[in-house]
C-alpha positions, 0 to 999 in steps of 0.5 A: 693360179690366182692373182694379185688383183682378183677379178680383173683380167690381164691381156698380153701385150708384146713389148717392143724390141730393144737395141739388144733384142733378137729379131721378133718371131712369129706368135706360136699358135698354141700360146695363151696368155693365161694359165688355167689356174693362174691369173695375173700378179697384181693387175692394176685398175684402169689407170688415169692415163697410160702409154701401153699399146698392144702389139702383134708380135710374139710374146717371146724373143730370144731373151724375154724383154719388154720395152716402151721407149721413154718420152724424150725431153731436155728439161731439168730441175732439182727435186727436194732431197733428204739432207743426207744425200744432197745432190751437188750443183758443182762437182764437189762437196758442200759444207753441210747446210743447217737442218731445222725441224718443220711441221709435217705428216708422219710417214712410216719410214719414208723421208720427209717430203718437205726437204729441199735440195741444198744449193750453193748459198751464203745463207742458211737453208732449212730442211725437215728431218723425219726422226724415223729416217735418221740413222747414226752417221759419222761427221762429214766435215773434212779437214781444211788441208787434205792429206795424202794416202795410198790407194784405195781411199776410205769412203766418205762418211755422213754428218751426224743428224739428231732427230728434232734438233737443228744443226747450224753450220756455215754453208759454202760453195760446193766443190767436185766430189773427189774420188781417185786417180791412177796415172802412169809413172815415168818409164824408169819406174820412178814414183812422182809423189802428189803435191798438196792440193789447195785447201778446200772441202775435199775428201781426205785422200788423193794420189796418183802416178805421173804419165810417161814422159813421151805421153806427158803434156806440158804442165799436165801433171799437177796433183789432183784431188781424189776423184771418184771415176775412171777414164774417158774415151776408149771408143776405138779400142778393140778388146781383141787388138794387139796390146801396146808395145811400150813399157809404162813402168806402171806397177800392176799391184796398184790396179783395183781388184775385188779382193775386199768384201763388198763395200757398205750399201750407203742406202742402208744408212739413209733408208734402214727399212729397205729390203736387203740388197741380196733381193734388189740391187739398183745400178745406181741408187741415185735416181736422176731427176730429169731425162736430160740427166738420165741421158748422161748416165751411160751405164744403163739405169735398172735393177737386178732382182733375186726374189727368193735369195737365201736370207742371211743368218738371223734375217728370216723373212717374216710371214704375216697372215692378215686373216680377218682384214685381208691383205692391205693394198692400195686401192688404186695402184695395188701396192702392198702396205710397207714401211714407207706408207704414211698414216693420217687422220688419227690413223683412219687413213693411210697414204700410198708411197707409190701413187700418193692415194689415200686409202681407208684403214680397215677397222680390224687394222686400225691403231691410234697414232702416238705424239710423233705420228707413229702407230702405237702397235708398230713394233708388232707390225713387221710389214711397217718396219721390214723391207721384206715380208711374206703375206699368206694369200687368202682364197681370192688369190686362187682360181684352183687349189694350190698344186702339189710339188711335182717332179717328172723325169724325161730320160734319154736311154740311147747307147751314149747315155749308157756308155757314159754312165749317165743313166746309172748316176741319175738313177742313184741320185734320184733315189737318194733324194726321194726322202728330201723332196719338198712337199711331203706327203703331197709330192707327185713323181713320174718317169718317161724314157726314150730312144727310138721309141717312148717308154711309159711306166705305170707306177700305181701303188697297188703294183709290186713292180712298175709296168713298162709300156712302149709306144713306137708311133712317133707321128701320132703320140698318145699316152696309155694309162694317163692316170697312173703315170704321175703318182703320189710319191709316198703312196707308190714309194716301193714301186718307184724304188724298184724302178730306180734300182732296175733302170740301169740294168734295164737298158745296159745292152741297149745299142740304139743310137736314135733319139725321139726327143720331140715326140717324148716331149709332147707325151710328157706335156700330155701327162703334166698339163693337168697339174704343172710342176718341174720337168727334168730332161736328161739328153745325151744325143742330138734329137734325130726322130720325129717332130723336133729333130735337129740337123747337125749344123755344127759350128762353121768357122767360115761364118765367123766375122760375117753377118751370119755368125749369130745364126749358129747361136740361135734356135733352129726349130720353132717347135721348141719355142712353141713347146716352151710357151705351152709349158709356161701356160700350164705352169711347167718349168723345164730344166735341161741336162745335156751330156755329150762329147758331140754337138747336141744343139744346146742353143735350141734345146735351151729355149725350153729352160729359157722361156719356162724359168728353168736352167741349163746344165751342160756336161761336155764329154761326160764320164761317170768316173770323173764327173759323177760327183758334180752331176750328183750334187747339182741334181740333188740341189735342183731336187731338194732346194726350196721352190716356189711353184706357179708364180708370177712377179711384178715390180712397181715403182713410183710416179715418173719412172717405169721398167721397160725391158726385162732380161732373164729366163722367164715368159712375159705375160704382159708388159710388166708381168713375169710368168715363172712356173717355178723359181728358187733362190738361184735365179735372178732377173734384170730389168731396165728403168726409164723416166716417163716424165721430163722432170721428177718432182718427188725427192724419193722413188720407191720400188716394190717387188711382189712375187705371188706363188705357191709354197711346197707346203701348199700355201698361196703366198706373196713375197714383197720387197720394198726399197726407197732411193733418193732422186738426185740432181747431179751426175756426180751423185749418181756415180757415187751411189752406183753399184758396179755389181748390178751394172755388170749383171745387166751388162752381161745379159744385154751382151749375151742377148746381142750375140743372138743377133750380131757378131761376138765382136760387136757384143764385146764392143757394146760393153766397151762403148758403154763404159767408155761413154760413162767414164768420159762423162765422169771425167768431164765433170772435173776437166775444167776445175782440175788439171787432170793431165796424164791421169785416169780418174774413176769413182770409188763405186766403179773402180772394178768396172773396167776389170769386170768389163774385161772379164766379161769380154773374155767370158765363155759366151763372148770371148774370141771366135770359133776356136775359143769355145765349143758352140754348145759350151758357149750357148750353155754358159750364156743360158747360165749367166742369164739367170745368175744372181749378182754375187755368183756372176761376179765370182764366175767372171773373176774367180778366186785363186789361192796358194795353199801349199804353205798352209798345208805344210804349216803346223797349227797356224794361228787364225790371222796367219791362216788368213794371210796364207790363204789370201786371194791372188791376181788372175795372172800367170805371174801368180803361179809359182812352179813350186806352189799348189793352187786352188782356182774356184769360180763357183762351178769347179775347182782346178788344183794346179800343181807346180812342176817343181812342187815337192814330191812328198806333198803330191804323194800325200794328196794323191797316194799311189796315183801321184805319177799318173795322168792328173787329168784322169785322177780323182782327188780323195782324202788320204790318211795324212794331215796334208790331205785332210787339210786340203779336203777340209778347205774344199769343203769349206769353200763349197759350204760358202756357196752350196748352190753349185758343186765345184768339180775338182780337176787336177792339173800338173804344170806343163801338161795341157789337158782340157782343164789346164787350158781352161784355167789359163784361158780364165786368167783374165788379167793375162794376154790370152789368145790375142786378147788384152791383159789388164795392164794393156787394157788400162794403157790402151785406154789412156792412149785412146783418151789422149788421142781424143782429149 
């Protein structure tokens, strides 16, 4: 449906596989690379040189990705560098070098290209500072004698820079960047205080605990400066091994936990015109300047993109219509104009920040430059000051009129769907949402139901009641009255309301147990392929008739631990991959809702969502009396959230780097063009980055995400996010600028993909191995300069990485074996985690646990008092008091935990007459008392903070072990559960392994 680069075709190239990729499959015969209404996103003109090569394998794998191996070389070098993010040549911080203004061209927000990397020297060095880049920063100068402080340390701040003035300070030899250490106290529990560190330009924090005496090396417990990284070699540590048996005396309270808000993005100070991190997050904002340096960064180099993330309050993305000039783009690399382009030749030309090409300025876009080189109209040009903008696309970006928002419902009406109440809930929810569907009055809608036959519904506006047509031929399915099955919602509203009102009663006596899902899917495709849109599937039993029928292969405990273990997690029938390819080609996104207490092969059905940019919703053992609210709220969110239709996305980056593999729910149309029939604010995509050149010669690398889509209002738009990142010459800077959330997000996708080709244990080990290598490399930076002895060091930026690594290994897609998760739940959770944005994923891995009984009983608590009473608790059984009431919130569900000695009056206030019933069958409703109103108010507050998913509320009484109680205990990730390590055991065993391999 249009193209970023009109009049230039795109040819599909299958990416090479990666170590995490599934085995290649055969190319589906019906798959074509181009949709009839959709050309490529920003196809590039013929490059001067390229390493892309076509391949014969299929365009999809179990999880889509594209990889071109980067060239290997070992040369290194030092790039020029902005003064505020100086790479260091020794593991420490140098005194600030003097800065002096130099003549230069004037970029619109880009760092000056004349800056050089600071090096150890006794002479003053000079660097140019672009006055537009300098953000207010506090002084970096440290006291000569470091002070001792408790964990966690405060972040270092930056030296104040004044535009146009030089700042003279003596330079000094650099020292290692200092971070933080955690050690182990003596077995008696005594604390050994740190001794003063020698004077030097270190950060002002240090601390640690001494190692137990039996593990202490002679002379290995001197105080260390605050270092920024965690430990070393966990190479042989298995997450499923038996925890250590000795008592370390280490207080678990000192271990890092995500109880504080996200730390400030350091790049926002250096590059204030970058797009928000909610749209684009790099695993490290320090891009290595050489392949040899990149090879030492074991924590995967890449990014996580959420192009339609909901903007923060007061930060709406500006919409720009160039109209007469057309969209301003680089003629060579097709980059969109952004804050980091530079204008020269009195404003008549502009230089692209991605490829450095000079472009002519269109006459209608021309503006004079002021004395500083800035355009005089810059304050009226959001595209030159904002990292995120949205352009209205002209006609050349379309090959057909923009499609209307289209919703089609494919509903299972077999006996299991009737008995569970699923059919009634979805009929009521759809009717309730009709007025809120995007795109009025253009919205299109249609329905098909099925059991052993396929039921079509004529919704023509001239009818008073819908006409039902039944097709029983499953081998040669055809569509009766194709023009009246997909109708305009506003024109046929009365007929649609009548249909939804009668749907539950229409099949209330149905006893059919069969499911002709495959033939029904083909029928839907024949109805939707003219327009495209969103298909919502409601499946409550295993497909049993016609094409696409699946066998009850189940979950065999005997294959766990063998080479065949992964086969149960991979799709069984290639029919669904072929259908997904066809759906994507015709701009149809698929969301799959599954309901069953029996095996329904989510691994196979989920491929429909995975390759079409959709989502899987799984409701095991669905019962309307318990799960009605959750299904209703999630379906309503799916129908009413703003959606981008018939979209394609491409990420461009500066010279010398490129994205090689892509991970998430989508179809790759070429090596770097992502096809997304529908995309919304709850979808994120990850990709890995590699260096194409042995040595980067630039001081800054730029990234630009471009999403070409059709809005629900019928406009063709291009959303553009632009960010800059510094090139660094030292590994310590890469660690300092690391983003643990983005790393964990990418790790989770790689590990889930790995479960499709290997054993679960190998997927968990791959996470551990990466963390081990990275943290050992970090320790090696300081092993010579500092006597680390029995201490574990870690960078402030990665202090939560071990905890999240442990939580990821215990997550539903990866944990344990046969008895630790039902196969359908494991696969559904994997599909969900592949699409989650960073913040939602981290909350799922380490949920909130809050004690609320004190808050509920307190009369009119003060604001500060309320916050203190509702603080988060560590995820461990020790946090659960038998006299307490707790809320566990992972973003998808609430579990209300009632201590067995909790006051009966509190329970009666919350549950009323049902206080003595089985809690697993009780629904929480607001009672007419203050305690109940305060609890329901808390739950509403938590839901409003994360409206994308509706947290179903489960009640659990301590001592009972229903499904939800077991779920809660299994997700207290800091405890030893099912033979897995607790957080403390994890740290202790890491240290033991470190000592063995030191």
